[in-house]
C-alpha positions in Angstrom: 32.9 18.4 10.2 30.8 20.1 12.7 27.5 18.0 13.4 25.0 20.1 11.7 27.1 20.1 8.4 27.2 16.0 8.9 23.0 15.6 9.2 22.9 18.1 6.2 24.7 15.1 4.3 22.7 12.3 5.8 19.0 14.3 4.8 20.3 14.5 1.1 21.3 11.4 0.1 19.4 9.7 -2.4 16.2 7.5 -0.8 18.2 4.2 -2.3 21.6 4.8 -0.1 23.0 2.1 2.0 22.4 4.5 4.9 18.7 5.9 3.9 18.0 1.8 3.4 19.4 1.5 7.4 17.5 3.9 8.2 14.0 3.0 6.7 14.5 -0.6 8.2 15.3 0.8 12.2 12.8 2.8 11.8 10.0 2.7 14.3 5.7 1.5 13.3 5.0 4.9 14.9 7.3 7.0 13.0 5.5 5.2 9.9 2.4 5.8 10.5 2.8 9.8 12.0 4.3 10.0 7.8 1.0 8.3 7.1 -1.4 10.4 9.0 0.6 14.3 8.4 0.9 12.7 4.4 3.4 14.7 2.9 5.8 12.9 -0.1 8.1 14.8 0.5 9.0 13.5 4.0 8.6 10.1 2.6 11.6 7.7 2.6 11.2 6.7 -1.1 12.0 9.0 -3.7 9.1 9.9 -6.4 10.5 7.3 -9.4 10.5 4.7 -6.7 6.8 5.0 -6.1 5.6 5.8 -9.6 7.3 2.3 -9.8 5.2 0.7 -7.1 1.9 2.3 -8.7 2.5 0.6 -12.2 3.8 -2.8 -10.5 0.0 -2.6 -8.2 -1.2 -2.0 -11.7 0.4 -4.3 -14.1 -0.4 -7.3 -11.0 -4.2 -5.8 -11.1 -4.4 -6.3 -14.7 -2.6 -9.6 -14.4 -5.2 -10.8 -12.1 -8.4 -9.9 -14.0 -6.8 -11.4 -17.0 -6.5 -14.7 -15.6 -9.8 -14.4 -13.5 -11.8 -14.1 -17.1 -10.2 -16.3 -18.7 -10.0 -19.5 -16.4 -13.3 -20.7 -17.5 -13.9 -22.2 -13.9 -11.3 -24.7 -14.5 -9.2 -25.0 -10.8 -8.9 -22.4 -8.2 -9.4 -18.7 -8.9 -6.5 -17.4 -8.3 -5.3 -14.7 -5.4 -6.2 -11.1 -5.5 -3.0 -9.2 -5.3 -2.6 -7.3 -2.5 -0.4 -3.8 -3.1 3.1 -3.3 -2.3 4.1 -2.7 0.5 5.3 1.5 1.2 6.7 3.7 3.6 4.1 5.4 5.9 1.5 2.2 5.6 0.6 -0.1 7.5 -0.4 -3.8 7.2 -3.3 -4.1 5.7 -7.0 -5.0 7.7 -9.2 -8.1 6.9 -12.5 -6.6 6.2 -15.3 -8.5 8.0 -17.2 -11.0 6.4 -21.0 -10.3 5.3 -23.5 -12.2 7.1 -27.0 -12.9 5.6 -28.2 -10.2 7.7 -26.2 -7.6 6.1 -27.1 -9.0 2.4 -30.1 -9.1 3.1 -30.3 -5.4 3.8 -28.1 -4.3 1.4 -30.0 -6.3 -1.2 -33.3 -4.4 0.2 -31.6 -1.1 -0.4 -30.0 -1.7 -3.6 -33.4 -2.2 -5.0 -34.9 0.5 -3.8 -36.9 -0.9 -0.3 -36.1 0.9 3.4 -34.4 -0.9 5.6 
């Protein structure tokens, strides 16, 4: 077997194979970010089925969160908003900056038709 044949065999392994899993785990963050910027799903490490299942899982978690939040009736602590399932090519989520009183006042004026 030539090196080229071996490379072709490895490239066409299913995403859930042990070899592809090991390659995915060893992938540096820079390569993840590069794949995310290019935005080419065909170069991802998950199959389309896995991507669809992750989307369904995220939707189900959001629905469960909404159902609990609506029916919790002010008793006890509110549940935490669910985080989306991590996907190849997507880095850690960044925390949004907190809304200051001044920003809230400006936003309120803008929404109600006032000039900023």
